[in-house]
mmCIF file of the N, C-alpha and C atoms, coordinates in Angstrom:
data_MODEL
# 
_entry.id   MODEL 
# 
loop_
_atom_site.group_PDB 
_atom_site.id 
_atom_site.type_symbol 
_atom_site.label_atom_id 
_atom_site.label_alt_id 
_atom_site.label_comp_id 
_atom_site.label_asym_id 
_atom_site.label_entity_id 
_atom_site.label_seq_id 
_atom_site.pdbx_PDB_ins_code 
_atom_site.Cartn_x 
_atom_site.Cartn_y 
_atom_site.Cartn_z 
_atom_site.occupancy 
_atom_site.B_iso_or_equiv 
_atom_site.pdbx_formal_charge 
_atom_site.auth_seq_id 
_atom_site.auth_comp_id 
_atom_site.auth_asym_id 
_atom_site.auth_atom_id 
_atom_site.pdbx_PDB_model_num 
ATOM 1   N N  . UNK A 1 1  ? -15.306 13.921  29.198  1.00 0.00 ? 1  UNK A N  1 
ATOM 2   C CA . UNK A 1 1  ? -14.244 12.987  28.846  1.00 0.00 ? 1  UNK A CA 1 
ATOM 3   C C  . UNK A 1 1  ? -13.260 12.780  30.005  1.00 0.00 ? 1  UNK A C  1 
ATOM 4   N N  . UNK A 1 2  ? -13.147 13.763  30.859  1.00 0.00 ? 2  UNK A N  1 
ATOM 5   C CA . UNK A 1 2  ? -12.217 13.622  31.975  1.00 0.00 ? 2  UNK A CA 1 
ATOM 6   C C  . UNK A 1 2  ? -12.682 12.575  32.974  1.00 0.00 ? 2  UNK A C  1 
ATOM 7   N N  . UNK A 1 3  ? -13.959 12.246  32.951  1.00 0.00 ? 3  UNK A N  1 
ATOM 8   C CA . UNK A 1 3  ? -14.477 11.287  33.918  1.00 0.00 ? 3  UNK A CA 1 
ATOM 9   C C  . UNK A 1 3  ? -14.142 9.844   33.561  1.00 0.00 ? 3  UNK A C  1 
ATOM 10  N N  . UNK A 1 4  ? -13.678 9.601   32.340  1.00 0.00 ? 4  UNK A N  1 
ATOM 11  C CA . UNK A 1 4  ? -13.333 8.239   31.925  1.00 0.00 ? 4  UNK A CA 1 
ATOM 12  C C  . UNK A 1 4  ? -11.891 7.949   32.344  1.00 0.00 ? 4  UNK A C  1 
ATOM 13  N N  . UNK A 1 5  ? -11.719 6.900   33.128  1.00 0.00 ? 5  UNK A N  1 
ATOM 14  C CA . UNK A 1 5  ? -10.376 6.536   33.583  1.00 0.00 ? 5  UNK A CA 1 
ATOM 15  C C  . UNK A 1 5  ? -9.551  6.004   32.427  1.00 0.00 ? 5  UNK A C  1 
ATOM 16  N N  . UNK A 1 6  ? -8.335  6.487   32.304  1.00 0.00 ? 6  UNK A N  1 
ATOM 17  C CA . UNK A 1 6  ? -7.412  5.992   31.289  1.00 0.00 ? 6  UNK A CA 1 
ATOM 18  C C  . UNK A 1 6  ? -7.675  6.504   29.888  1.00 0.00 ? 6  UNK A C  1 
ATOM 19  N N  . UNK A 1 7  ? -8.473  7.577   29.744  1.00 0.00 ? 7  UNK A N  1 
ATOM 20  C CA . UNK A 1 7  ? -8.800  8.091   28.412  1.00 0.00 ? 7  UNK A CA 1 
ATOM 21  C C  . UNK A 1 7  ? -7.566  8.673   27.710  1.00 0.00 ? 7  UNK A C  1 
ATOM 22  N N  . UNK A 1 8  ? -6.581  9.102   28.445  1.00 0.00 ? 8  UNK A N  1 
ATOM 23  C CA . UNK A 1 8  ? -5.386  9.704   27.856  1.00 0.00 ? 8  UNK A CA 1 
ATOM 24  C C  . UNK A 1 8  ? -4.513  8.670   27.144  1.00 0.00 ? 8  UNK A C  1 
ATOM 25  N N  . UNK A 1 9  ? -4.713  7.400   27.433  1.00 0.00 ? 9  UNK A N  1 
ATOM 26  C CA . UNK A 1 9  ? -3.874  6.386   26.792  1.00 0.00 ? 9  UNK A CA 1 
ATOM 27  C C  . UNK A 1 9  ? -4.264  6.156   25.338  1.00 0.00 ? 9  UNK A C  1 
ATOM 28  N N  . UNK A 1 10 ? -5.518  6.379   24.972  1.00 0.00 ? 10 UNK A N  1 
ATOM 29  C CA . UNK A 1 10 ? -5.949  6.134   23.598  1.00 0.00 ? 10 UNK A CA 1 
ATOM 30  C C  . UNK A 1 10 ? -5.279  7.066   22.576  1.00 0.00 ? 10 UNK A C  1 
ATOM 31  N N  . UNK A 1 11 ? -5.169  8.366   22.841  1.00 0.00 ? 11 UNK A N  1 
ATOM 32  C CA . UNK A 1 11 ? -4.431  9.205   21.893  1.00 0.00 ? 11 UNK A CA 1 
ATOM 33  C C  . UNK A 1 11 ? -2.955  8.827   21.790  1.00 0.00 ? 11 UNK A C  1 
ATOM 34  N N  . UNK A 1 12 ? -2.375  8.405   22.893  1.00 0.00 ? 12 UNK A N  1 
ATOM 35  C CA . UNK A 1 12 ? -0.964  8.003   22.855  1.00 0.00 ? 12 UNK A CA 1 
ATOM 36  C C  . UNK A 1 12 ? -0.776  6.723   22.045  1.00 0.00 ? 12 UNK A C  1 
ATOM 37  N N  . UNK A 1 13 ? -1.689  5.789   22.191  1.00 0.00 ? 13 UNK A N  1 
ATOM 38  C CA . UNK A 1 13 ? -1.619  4.539   21.412  1.00 0.00 ? 13 UNK A CA 1 
ATOM 39  C C  . UNK A 1 13 ? -1.803  4.833   19.929  1.00 0.00 ? 13 UNK A C  1 
ATOM 40  N N  . UNK A 1 14 ? -2.756  5.705   19.587  1.00 0.00 ? 14 UNK A N  1 
ATOM 41  C CA . UNK A 1 14 ? -2.973  6.029   18.172  1.00 0.00 ? 14 UNK A CA 1 
ATOM 42  C C  . UNK A 1 14 ? -1.779  6.773   17.590  1.00 0.00 ? 14 UNK A C  1 
ATOM 43  N N  . UNK A 1 15 ? -1.159  7.649   18.366  1.00 0.00 ? 15 UNK A N  1 
ATOM 44  C CA . UNK A 1 15 ? 0.048   8.339   17.902  1.00 0.00 ? 15 UNK A CA 1 
ATOM 45  C C  . UNK A 1 15 ? 1.194   7.352   17.694  1.00 0.00 ? 15 UNK A C  1 
ATOM 46  N N  . UNK A 1 16 ? 1.318   6.399   18.587  1.00 0.00 ? 16 UNK A N  1 
ATOM 47  C CA . UNK A 1 16 ? 2.365   5.383   18.453  1.00 0.00 ? 16 UNK A CA 1 
ATOM 48  C C  . UNK A 1 16 ? 2.141   4.525   17.205  1.00 0.00 ? 16 UNK A C  1 
ATOM 49  N N  . UNK A 1 17 ? 0.912   4.105   16.968  1.00 0.00 ? 17 UNK A N  1 
ATOM 50  C CA . UNK A 1 17 ? 0.609   3.317   15.770  1.00 0.00 ? 17 UNK A CA 1 
ATOM 51  C C  . UNK A 1 17 ? 0.899   4.125   14.511  1.00 0.00 ? 17 UNK A C  1 
ATOM 52  N N  . UNK A 1 18 ? 0.490   5.394   14.482  1.00 0.00 ? 18 UNK A N  1 
ATOM 53  C CA . UNK A 1 18 ? 0.751   6.278   13.354  1.00 0.00 ? 18 UNK A CA 1 
ATOM 54  C C  . UNK A 1 18 ? 2.249   6.421   13.107  1.00 0.00 ? 18 UNK A C  1 
ATOM 55  N N  . UNK A 1 19 ? 3.009   6.668   14.160  1.00 0.00 ? 19 UNK A N  1 
ATOM 56  C CA . UNK A 1 19 ? 4.455   6.856   14.030  1.00 0.00 ? 19 UNK A CA 1 
ATOM 57  C C  . UNK A 1 19 ? 5.148   5.586   13.545  1.00 0.00 ? 19 UNK A C  1 
ATOM 58  N N  . UNK A 1 20 ? 4.777   4.444   14.099  1.00 0.00 ? 20 UNK A N  1 
ATOM 59  C CA . UNK A 1 20 ? 5.400   3.173   13.701  1.00 0.00 ? 20 UNK A CA 1 
ATOM 60  C C  . UNK A 1 20 ? 5.070   2.855   12.247  1.00 0.00 ? 20 UNK A C  1 
ATOM 61  N N  . UNK A 1 21 ? 3.815   3.054   11.840  1.00 0.00 ? 21 UNK A N  1 
ATOM 62  C CA . UNK A 1 21 ? 3.418   2.772   10.471  1.00 0.00 ? 21 UNK A CA 1 
ATOM 63  C C  . UNK A 1 21 ? 4.230   3.596   9.479   1.00 0.00 ? 21 UNK A C  1 
ATOM 64  N N  . UNK A 1 22 ? 4.315   4.907   9.693   1.00 0.00 ? 22 UNK A N  1 
ATOM 65  C CA . UNK A 1 22 ? 5.034   5.738   8.738   1.00 0.00 ? 22 UNK A CA 1 
ATOM 66  C C  . UNK A 1 22 ? 6.537   5.567   8.829   1.00 0.00 ? 22 UNK A C  1 
ATOM 67  N N  . UNK A 1 23 ? 7.055   5.202   9.980   1.00 0.00 ? 23 UNK A N  1 
ATOM 68  C CA . UNK A 1 23 ? 8.476   4.883   10.080  1.00 0.00 ? 23 UNK A CA 1 
ATOM 69  C C  . UNK A 1 23 ? 8.793   3.644   9.248   1.00 0.00 ? 23 UNK A C  1 
ATOM 70  N N  . UNK A 1 24 ? 7.958   2.616   9.364   1.00 0.00 ? 24 UNK A N  1 
ATOM 71  C CA . UNK A 1 24 ? 8.167   1.409   8.559   1.00 0.00 ? 24 UNK A CA 1 
ATOM 72  C C  . UNK A 1 24 ? 7.970   1.688   7.072   1.00 0.00 ? 24 UNK A C  1 
ATOM 73  N N  . UNK A 1 25 ? 7.027   2.543   6.736   1.00 0.00 ? 25 UNK A N  1 
ATOM 74  C CA . UNK A 1 25 ? 6.803   2.903   5.338   1.00 0.00 ? 25 UNK A CA 1 
ATOM 75  C C  . UNK A 1 25 ? 8.021   3.626   4.755   1.00 0.00 ? 25 UNK A C  1 
ATOM 76  N N  . UNK A 1 26 ? 8.555   4.589   5.484   1.00 0.00 ? 26 UNK A N  1 
ATOM 77  C CA . UNK A 1 26 ? 9.752   5.289   5.014   1.00 0.00 ? 26 UNK A CA 1 
ATOM 78  C C  . UNK A 1 26 ? 10.935  4.342   4.898   1.00 0.00 ? 26 UNK A C  1 
ATOM 79  N N  . UNK A 1 27 ? 11.068  3.415   5.853   1.00 0.00 ? 27 UNK A N  1 
ATOM 80  C CA . UNK A 1 27 ? 12.163  2.446   5.789   1.00 0.00 ? 27 UNK A CA 1 
ATOM 81  C C  . UNK A 1 27 ? 12.024  1.585   4.530   1.00 0.00 ? 27 UNK A C  1 
ATOM 82  N N  . UNK A 1 28 ? 10.793  1.135   4.211   1.00 0.00 ? 28 UNK A N  1 
ATOM 83  C CA . UNK A 1 28 ? 10.586  0.310   3.022   1.00 0.00 ? 28 UNK A CA 1 
ATOM 84  C C  . UNK A 1 28 ? 10.897  1.097   1.752   1.00 0.00 ? 28 UNK A C  1 
ATOM 85  N N  . UNK A 1 29 ? 10.490  2.362   1.708   1.00 0.00 ? 29 UNK A N  1 
ATOM 86  C CA . UNK A 1 29 ? 10.727  3.180   0.518   1.00 0.00 ? 29 UNK A CA 1 
ATOM 87  C C  . UNK A 1 29 ? 12.220  3.354   0.268   1.00 0.00 ? 29 UNK A C  1 
ATOM 88  N N  . UNK A 1 30 ? 12.978  3.592   1.323   1.00 0.00 ? 30 UNK A N  1 
ATOM 89  C CA . UNK A 1 30 ? 14.408  3.839   1.139   1.00 0.00 ? 30 UNK A CA 1 
ATOM 90  C C  . UNK A 1 30 ? 15.216  2.568   0.941   1.00 0.00 ? 30 UNK A C  1 
ATOM 91  N N  . UNK A 1 31 ? 14.703  1.413   1.341   1.00 0.00 ? 31 UNK A N  1 
ATOM 92  C CA . UNK A 1 31 ? 15.467  0.181   1.180   1.00 0.00 ? 31 UNK A CA 1 
ATOM 93  C C  . UNK A 1 31 ? 14.979  -0.683  0.021   1.00 0.00 ? 31 UNK A C  1 
ATOM 94  N N  . UNK A 1 32 ? 13.862  -0.338  -0.598  1.00 0.00 ? 32 UNK A N  1 
ATOM 95  C CA . UNK A 1 32 ? 13.351  -1.132  -1.718  1.00 0.00 ? 32 UNK A CA 1 
ATOM 96  C C  . UNK A 1 32 ? 14.290  -1.001  -2.909  1.00 0.00 ? 32 UNK A C  1 
ATOM 97  N N  . UNK A 1 33 ? 14.418  -2.072  -3.660  1.00 0.00 ? 33 UNK A N  1 
ATOM 98  C CA . UNK A 1 33 ? 15.302  -2.032  -4.819  1.00 0.00 ? 33 UNK A CA 1 
ATOM 99  C C  . UNK A 1 33 ? 14.699  -1.134  -5.899  1.00 0.00 ? 33 UNK A C  1 
ATOM 100 N N  . UNK A 1 34 ? 15.547  -0.392  -6.539  1.00 0.00 ? 34 UNK A N  1 
ATOM 101 C CA . UNK A 1 34 ? 15.089  0.548   -7.564  1.00 0.00 ? 34 UNK A CA 1 
ATOM 102 C C  . UNK A 1 34 ? 14.490  -0.187  -8.766  1.00 0.00 ? 34 UNK A C  1 
ATOM 103 N N  . UNK A 1 35 ? 14.983  -1.382  -9.056  1.00 0.00 ? 35 UNK A N  1 
ATOM 104 C CA . UNK A 1 35 ? 14.425  -2.136  -10.184 1.00 0.00 ? 35 UNK A CA 1 
ATOM 105 C C  . UNK A 1 35 ? 12.991  -2.583  -9.882  1.00 0.00 ? 35 UNK A C  1 
ATOM 106 N N  . UNK A 1 36 ? 12.726  -2.947  -8.646  1.00 0.00 ? 36 UNK A N  1 
ATOM 107 C CA . UNK A 1 36 ? 11.358  -3.336  -8.258  1.00 0.00 ? 36 UNK A CA 1 
ATOM 108 C C  . UNK A 1 36 ? 10.420  -2.134  -8.359  1.00 0.00 ? 36 UNK A C  1 
ATOM 109 N N  . UNK A 1 37 ? 10.855  -0.986  -7.900  1.00 0.00 ? 37 UNK A N  1 
ATOM 110 C CA . UNK A 1 37 ? 10.043  0.228   -7.969  1.00 0.00 ? 37 UNK A CA 1 
ATOM 111 C C  . UNK A 1 37 ? 9.760   0.590   -9.427  1.00 0.00 ? 37 UNK A C  1 
ATOM 112 N N  . UNK A 1 38 ? 10.765  0.488   -10.273 1.00 0.00 ? 38 UNK A N  1 
ATOM 113 C CA . UNK A 1 38 ? 10.575  0.820   -11.685 1.00 0.00 ? 38 UNK A CA 1 
ATOM 114 C C  . UNK A 1 38 ? 9.621   -0.177  -12.350 1.00 0.00 ? 38 UNK A C  1 
ATOM 115 N N  . UNK A 1 39 ? 9.770   -1.458  -12.029 1.00 0.00 ? 39 UNK A N  1 
ATOM 116 C CA . UNK A 1 39 ? 8.887   -2.480  -12.603 1.00 0.00 ? 39 UNK A CA 1 
ATOM 117 C C  . UNK A 1 39 ? 7.438   -2.245  -12.186 1.00 0.00 ? 39 UNK A C  1 
ATOM 118 N N  . UNK A 1 40 ? 7.202   -1.931  -10.931 1.00 0.00 ? 40 UNK A N  1 
ATOM 119 C CA . UNK A 1 40 ? 5.842   -1.672  -10.458 1.00 0.00 ? 40 UNK A CA 1 
ATOM 120 C C  . UNK A 1 40 ? 5.283   -0.380  -11.055 1.00 0.00 ? 40 UNK A C  1 
ATOM 121 N N  . UNK A 1 41 ? 6.147   0.598   -11.299 1.00 0.00 ? 41 UNK A N  1 
ATOM 122 C CA . UNK A 1 41 ? 5.700   1.854   -11.886 1.00 0.00 ? 41 UNK A CA 1 
ATOM 123 C C  . UNK A 1 41 ? 5.297   1.713   -13.345 1.00 0.00 ? 41 UNK A C  1 
ATOM 124 N N  . UNK A 1 42 ? 5.939   0.803   -14.057 1.00 0.00 ? 42 UNK A N  1 
ATOM 125 C CA . UNK A 1 42 ? 5.637   0.598   -15.466 1.00 0.00 ? 42 UNK A CA 1 
ATOM 126 C C  . UNK A 1 42 ? 4.539   -0.444  -15.686 1.00 0.00 ? 42 UNK A C  1 
ATOM 127 N N  . UNK A 1 43 ? 4.080   -1.079  -14.650 1.00 0.00 ? 43 UNK A N  1 
ATOM 128 C CA . UNK A 1 43 ? 3.089   -2.138  -14.763 1.00 0.00 ? 43 UNK A CA 1 
ATOM 129 C C  . UNK A 1 43 ? 1.790   -1.681  -15.430 1.00 0.00 ? 43 UNK A C  1 
ATOM 130 N N  . UNK A 1 44 ? 1.240   -0.503  -15.116 1.00 0.00 ? 44 UNK A N  1 
ATOM 131 C CA . UNK A 1 44 ? 0.000   -0.097  -15.800 1.00 0.00 ? 44 UNK A CA 1 
ATOM 132 C C  . UNK A 1 44 ? 0.193   0.147   -17.299 1.00 0.00 ? 44 UNK A C  1 
ATOM 133 N N  . UNK A 1 45 ? 1.416   0.371   -17.738 1.00 0.00 ? 45 UNK A N  1 
ATOM 134 C CA . UNK A 1 45 ? 1.680   0.658   -19.139 1.00 0.00 ? 45 UNK A CA 1 
ATOM 135 C C  . UNK A 1 45 ? 2.078   -0.581  -19.926 1.00 0.00 ? 45 UNK A C  1 
ATOM 136 N N  . UNK A 1 46 ? 2.159   -1.717  -19.249 1.00 0.00 ? 46 UNK A N  1 
ATOM 137 C CA . UNK A 1 46 ? 2.600   -2.954  -19.882 1.00 0.00 ? 46 UNK A CA 1 
ATOM 138 C C  . UNK A 1 46 ? 1.466   -3.532  -20.719 1.00 0.00 ? 46 UNK A C  1 
ATOM 139 N N  . UNK A 1 47 ? 1.697   -3.670  -22.035 1.00 0.00 ? 47 UNK A N  1 
ATOM 140 C CA . UNK A 1 47 ? 0.686   -4.202  -22.948 1.00 0.00 ? 47 UNK A CA 1 
ATOM 141 C C  . UNK A 1 47 ? 1.046   -5.588  -23.456 1.00 0.00 ? 47 UNK A C  1 
ATOM 142 N N  . UNK A 1 48 ? 1.940   -6.285  -22.776 1.00 0.00 ? 48 UNK A N  1 
ATOM 143 C CA . UNK A 1 48 ? 2.375   -7.601  -23.237 1.00 0.00 ? 48 UNK A CA 1 
ATOM 144 C C  . UNK A 1 48 ? 1.355   -8.699  -22.953 1.00 0.00 ? 48 UNK A C  1 
ATOM 145 N N  . UNK A 1 49 ? 0.455   -8.481  -22.034 1.00 0.00 ? 49 UNK A N  1 
ATOM 146 C CA . UNK A 1 49 ? -0.493  -9.520  -21.682 1.00 0.00 ? 49 UNK A CA 1 
ATOM 147 C C  . UNK A 1 49 ? -1.740  -9.409  -22.552 1.00 0.00 ? 49 UNK A C  1 
ATOM 148 N N  . UNK A 1 50 ? -2.250  -10.550 -23.018 1.00 0.00 ? 50 UNK A N  1 
ATOM 149 C CA . UNK A 1 50 ? -3.458  -10.506 -23.850 1.00 0.00 ? 50 UNK A CA 1 
ATOM 150 C C  . UNK A 1 50 ? -4.677  -10.092 -23.033 1.00 0.00 ? 50 UNK A C  1 
ATOM 151 N N  . UNK A 1 51 ? -5.597  -9.463  -23.710 1.00 0.00 ? 51 UNK A N  1 
ATOM 152 C CA . UNK A 1 51 ? -6.833  -9.030  -23.069 1.00 0.00 ? 51 UNK A CA 1 
ATOM 153 C C  . UNK A 1 51 ? -7.845  -10.164 -23.160 1.00 0.00 ? 51 UNK A C  1 
ATOM 154 N N  . UNK A 1 52 ? -8.450  -10.478 -22.053 1.00 0.00 ? 52 UNK A N  1 
ATOM 155 C CA . UNK A 1 52 ? -9.473  -11.511 -22.011 1.00 0.00 ? 52 UNK A CA 1 
ATOM 156 C C  . UNK A 1 52 ? -10.790 -10.879 -22.444 1.00 0.00 ? 52 UNK A C  1 
ATOM 157 N N  . UNK A 1 53 ? -11.188 -11.087 -23.703 1.00 0.00 ? 53 UNK A N  1 
ATOM 158 C CA . UNK A 1 53 ? -12.376 -10.439 -24.242 1.00 0.00 ? 53 UNK A CA 1 
ATOM 159 C C  . UNK A 1 53 ? -13.659 -11.036 -23.663 1.00 0.00 ? 53 UNK A C  1 
ATOM 160 N N  . UNK A 1 54 ? -13.603 -12.234 -23.120 1.00 0.00 ? 54 UNK A N  1 
ATOM 161 C CA . UNK A 1 54 ? -14.790 -12.838 -22.526 1.00 0.00 ? 54 UNK A CA 1 
ATOM 162 C C  . UNK A 1 54 ? -15.267 -12.058 -21.322 1.00 0.00 ? 54 UNK A C  1 
ATOM 163 N N  . UNK A 1 55 ? -14.371 -11.444 -20.597 1.00 0.00 ? 55 UNK A N  1 
ATOM 164 C CA . UNK A 1 55 ? -14.774 -10.703 -19.414 1.00 0.00 ? 55 UNK A CA 1 
ATOM 165 C C  . UNK A 1 55 ? -15.422 -9.365  -19.771 1.00 0.00 ? 55 UNK A C  1 
ATOM 166 N N  . UNK A 1 56 ? -15.277 -8.905  -21.028 1.00 0.00 ? 56 UNK A N  1 
ATOM 167 C CA . UNK A 1 56 ? -15.865 -7.645  -21.451 1.00 0.00 ? 56 UNK A CA 1 
ATOM 168 C C  . UNK A 1 56 ? -17.172 -7.817  -22.210 1.00 0.00 ? 56 UNK A C  1 
ATOM 169 N N  . UNK A 1 57 ? -17.558 -9.063  -22.515 1.00 0.00 ? 57 UNK A N  1 
ATOM 170 C CA . UNK A 1 57 ? -18.815 -9.288  -23.216 1.00 0.00 ? 57 UNK A CA 1 
ATOM 171 C C  . UNK A 1 57 ? -19.985 -8.992  -22.291 1.00 0.00 ? 57 UNK A C  1 
ATOM 172 N N  . UNK A 1 58 ? -20.982 -8.345  -22.858 1.00 0.00 ? 58 UNK A N  1 
ATOM 173 C CA . UNK A 1 58 ? -22.165 -7.987  -22.056 1.00 0.00 ? 58 UNK A CA 1 
ATOM 174 C C  . UNK A 1 58 ? -23.300 -8.907  -22.359 1.00 0.00 ? 58 UNK A C  1 
# 
């Protein structure tokens, strides 16, 4: 691996991408509105929408 010129830049680029991604993720988590988070959390439990029985017919 030492014979490849510039091989050390690839780990640095991947570390930078990893750091930027999780920094942006943490920023979104802390700045997202609590009502939006609660609405998305309750979405799987929401039974207000009718079930399309045609899609379940075999």
